[in-house]
TORGUDO-701146 format. One line per 10 residues: number of its first residue (from 1); for each residue x, y, z of N, C-alpha, C, CB. Coordinates in Angstrom, 3 decimals, decimal comma, always signed. Glycine has a CB too. Layout:
N
NUM) X/Y/Z/X/Y/Z/X/Y/Z/X/Y/Z | ...
//
This chain:
73
1) +5,096/-97,920/-7,661/+4,496/-96,989/-8,590/+5,559/-96,134/-9,265/+3,486/-96,112/-7,878 | +6,560/-95,706/-8,505/+7,612/-94,863/-9,067/+8,409/-95,634/-10,112/+8,544/-94,348/-7,957 | +8,653/-96,917/-9,865/+9,401/-97,712/-10,833/+8,638/-97,834/-12,148/+9,696/-99,101/-10,267 | +7,325/-97,958/-12,067/+6,515/-98,059/-13,279/+6,575/-96,751/-14,062/+5,052/-98,411/-12,931 | +6,538/-95,624/-13,356/+6,640/-94,329/-14,029/+8,006/-94,159/-14,685/+6,387/-93,188/-13,036 | +9,064/-94,566/-14,000/+10,406/-94,462/-14,573/+10,554/-95,374/-15,783/+11,466/-94,807/-13,522 | +10,016/-96,575/-15,690/+10,071/-97,503/-16,817/+9,293/-96,947/-18,010/+9,512/-98,879/-16,408 | +8,118/-96,400/-17,750/+7,324/-95,809/-18,819/+8,026/-94,639/-19,484/+5,993/-95,360/-18,284 | +8,661/-93,797/-18,687/+9,417/-92,668/-19,239/+10,586/-93,155/-20,083/+9,926/-91,760/-18,112 | +11,311/-94,131/-19,574/+12,466/-94,652/-20,306/+12,038/-95,292/-21,623/+13,228/-95,671/-19,449
11) +10,976/-96,073/-21,589/+10,500/-96,722/-22,818/+9,982/-95,708/-23,836/+9,398/-97,727/-22,488 | +9,341/-94,654/-23,354/+8,830/-93,650/-24,291/+9,967/-92,872/-24,946/+7,885/-92,684/-23,571 | +11,005/-92,547/-24,196/+12,165/-91,853/-24,781/+12,879/-92,771/-25,763/+13,148/-91,382/-23,673 | +13,018/-94,030/-25,412/+13,634/-95,003/-26,318/+12,814/-95,134/-27,603/+13,768/-96,380/-25,627 | +11,500/-95,239/-27,466/+10,626/-95,345/-28,637/+10,696/-94,101/-29,520/+9,188/-95,580/-28,195 | +10,731/-92,934/-28,903/+10,853/-91,695/-29,662/+12,169/-91,665/-30,427/+10,749/-90,479/-28,731 | +13,243/-92,090/-29,788/+14,539/-92,152/-30,462/+14,516/-93,086/-31,654/+15,611/-92,592/-29,494 | +13,881/-94,240/-31,491/+13,762/-95,182/-32,610/+12,961/-94,583/-33,756/+13,108/-96,484/-32,146 | +11,834/-93,963/-33,435/+11,000/-93,364/-34,481/+11,746/-92,261/-35,236/+9,714/-92,799/-33,871 | +12,463/-91,422/-34,502/+13,223/-90,357/-35,159/+14,351/-90,926/-36,011/+13,792/-89,389/-34,120
21) +14,988/-91,969/-35,526/+16,048/-92,606/-36,293/+15,489/-93,207/-37,586/+16,743/-93,692/-35,451 | +14,368/-93,890/-37,495/+13,750/-94,498/-38,685/+13,261/-93,449/-39,675/+12,585/-95,394/-38,274 | +12,926/-92,269/-39,168/+12,404/-91,229/-40,058/+13,511/-90,442/-40,760/+11,525/-90,275/-39,272 | +14,765/-90,693/-40,402/+15,862/-90,032/-41,077/+16,437/-88,840/-40,332/+15,418/-89,598/-42,404 | +16,128/-88,699/-39,065/+16,659/-87,591/-38,256/+18,173/-87,726/-38,128/+15,996/-87,563/-36,847 | +18,889/-86,606/-38,375/+20,350/-86,584/-38,269/+20,718/-85,435/-37,333/+21,039/-86,418/-39,689 | +21,361/-85,768/-36,226/+21,677/-84,773/-35,198/+22,552/-83,660/-35,757/+22,374/-85,436/-34,009 | +23,531/-84,009/-36,571/+24,491/-83,014/-37,064/+23,875/-81,997/-38,022/+25,632/-83,712/-37,751 | +22,675/-82,264/-38,517/+22,037/-81,337/-39,455/+21,357/-80,170/-38,749/+21,023/-82,076/-40,303 | +21,220/-80,251/-37,442/+20,576/-79,167/-36,696/+19,124/-78,989/-37,111/+21,335/-77,859/-36,898
31) +18,762/-77,756/-37,477/+17,369/-77,456/-37,830/+17,026/-77,844/-39,265/+17,095/-75,981/-37,630 | +18,014/-78,178/-40,078/+17,778/-78,545/-41,486/+17,568/-80,047/-41,622/+18,961/-78,095/-42,374 | +16,484/-80,541/-41,062/+16,187/-81,968/-41,084/+15,389/-82,327/-42,334/+15,413/-82,378/-39,818 | +15,449/-83,608/-42,758/+14,616/-84,034/-43,884/+13,127/-83,910/-43,542/+14,951/-85,487/-44,279 | +12,326/-83,805/-44,571/+10,883/-83,643/-44,385/+10,291/-84,808/-43,588/+10,182/-83,526/-45,745 | +10,783/-86,012/-43,816/+10,250/-87,182/-43,099/+10,490/-87,063/-41,593/+10,894/-88,477/-43,632 | +11,639/-86,525/-41,208/+11,928/-86,347/-39,781/+11,026/-85,275/-39,184/+13,411/-85,974/-39,567 | +10,778/-84,205/-39,939/+9,890/-83,140/-39,439/+8,465/-83,647/-39,261/+9,897/-81,938/-40,396 | +7,999/-84,462/-40,203/+6,650/-85,036/-40,085/+6,569/-85,941/-38,858/+6,275/-85,832/-41,366 | +7,609/-86,753/-38,632/+7,606/-87,647/-37,469/+7,609/-86,850/-36,171/+8,820/-88,589/-37,510
41) +8,343/-85,737/-36,130/+8,345/-84,902/-34,925/+6,950/-84,336/-34,668/+9,373/-83,755/-35,059 | +6,290/-83,906/-35,715/+4,929/-83,367/-35,551/+3,963/-84,448/-35,073/+4,425/-82,763/-36,876 | +4,093/-85,642/-35,633/+3,222/-86,740/-35,200/+3,479/-87,107/-33,736/+3,433/-87,972/-36,096 | +4,746/-87,139/-33,352/+5,100/-87,536/-31,982/+4,732/-86,480/-30,950/+6,582/-87,825/-31,895 | +4,595/-85,227/-31,352/+4,215/-84,194/-30,392/+2,735/-83,847/-30,451/+5,029/-82,953/-30,630 | +2,028/-84,328/-31,435/+0,619/-83,991/-31,564/-0,299/-85,196/-31,591/+0,410/-83,196/-32,793 | -0,165/-86,003/-32,606/-1,092/-87,110/-32,824/-0,921/-88,227/-31,794/-0,904/-87,671/-34,218 | +0,307/-88,625/-31,537/+0,546/-89,745/-30,610/+0,021/-89,433/-29,203/+2,051/-90,070/-30,545 | +0,336/-88,263/-28,616/-0,233/-87,972/-27,291/-1,763/-87,910/-27,294/+0,320/-86,659/-26,774 | -2,338/-87,365/-28,366/-3,802/-87,308/-28,443/-4,398/-88,707/-28,466/-4,247/-86,526/-29,686
51) -3,796/-89,614/-29,224/-4,288/-90,990/-29,269/-4,133/-91,693/-27,918/-3,549/-91,774/-30,351 | -3,031/-91,423/-27,232/-2,838/-92,025/-25,914/-3,852/-91,510/-24,898/-1,428/-91,752/-25,416 | -4,184/-90,229/-24,962/-5,199/-89,670/-24,060/-6,558/-90,299/-24,351/-5,275/-88,127/-24,205 | -6,907/-90,417/-25,621/-8,180/-91,047/-25,978/-8,233/-92,499/-25,522/-8,407/-90,969/-27,485 | -7,134/-93,216/-25,667/-7,088/-94,603/-25,221/-7,249/-94,683/-23,697/-5,765/-95,265/-25,661 | -6,594/-93,780/-22,972/-6,719/-93,772/-21,510/-8,146/-93,454/-21,082/-5,750/-92,754/-20,894 | -8,783/-92,503/-21,756/-10,174/-92,175/-21,433/-11,088/-93,363/-21,688/-10,645/-90,968/-22,249 | -10,847/-94,068/-22,776/-11,664/-95,244/-23,097/-11,470/-96,327/-22,036/-11,302/-95,795/-24,501 | -10,225/-96,516/-21,584/-9,963/-97,524/-20,562/-10,585/-97,160/-19,221/-8,474/-97,719/-20,396 | -10,662/-95,874/-18,920/-11,154/-95,430/-17,613/-12,655/-95,145/-17,582/-10,413/-94,197/-17,193
61) -13,347/-95,287/-18,690/-14,756/-94,882/-18,730/-15,638/-95,655/-17,757/-15,291/-95,053/-20,122 | -15,300/-96,878/-17,427/-16,133/-97,658/-16,533/-15,636/-97,722/-15,104/-16,257/-99,020/-17,055 | -14,564/-97,022/-14,778/-13,999/-97,124/-13,439/-14,947/-96,638/-12,352/-12,721/-96,346/-13,369 | -15,717/-95,618/-12,599/-16,608/-95,075/-11,583/-17,681/-96,058/-11,157/-17,250/-93,820/-12,086 | -18,087/-96,919/-12,040/-19,143/-97,883/-11,716/-18,602/-99,134/-11,049/-19,898/-98,266/-12,966 | -17,341/-99,459/-11,299/-16,782/-100,689/-10,754/-16,165/-100,508/-9,374/-15,752/-101,234/-11,693 | -15,639/-99,359/-9,102/-14,941/-99,133/-7,834/-15,922/-98,713/-6,734/-13,848/-98,061/-8,008 | -15,723/-99,251/-5,553/-16,536/-98,873/-4,404/-15,727/-97,909/-3,548/-16,979/-100,127/-3,580 | -16,389/-96,970/-2,897/-15,669/-96,097/-1,968/-15,028/-96,911/-0,843/-16,618/-95,037/-1,380 | -13,947/-96,400/-0,293/-13,187/-97,143/+0,737/-14,044/-97,448/+1,965/-11,943/-96,343/+1,163
71) -14,967/-96,589/+2,312/-15,775/-96,825/+3,518/-16,871/-97,867/+3,306/-16,404/-95,526/+3,978 | -17,072/-98,343/+2,070/-18,083/-99,373/+1,799/-17,476/-100,755/+1,578/-18,899/-98,984/+0,586 | -16,183/-100,891/+1,712/-15,544/-102,197/+1,459/-15,651/-103,112/+2,624/-14,100/-102,026/+1,108
//
């Protein structure tokens, strides 16, 4: 389980780096980033996590009906 969490964290940081790079983010510019990079940062901190939470809720909606308690197995 820990390896899956580490892999997920690593892939998400890698993906965020790719998205920021594609959006025009330049480290040396500091806070004066292009508008496209600022929009991507807002999307990655707001919209993307919200969509992932909604997707997780949709995937888990039927778990209560499918799983049996441990004492009934």
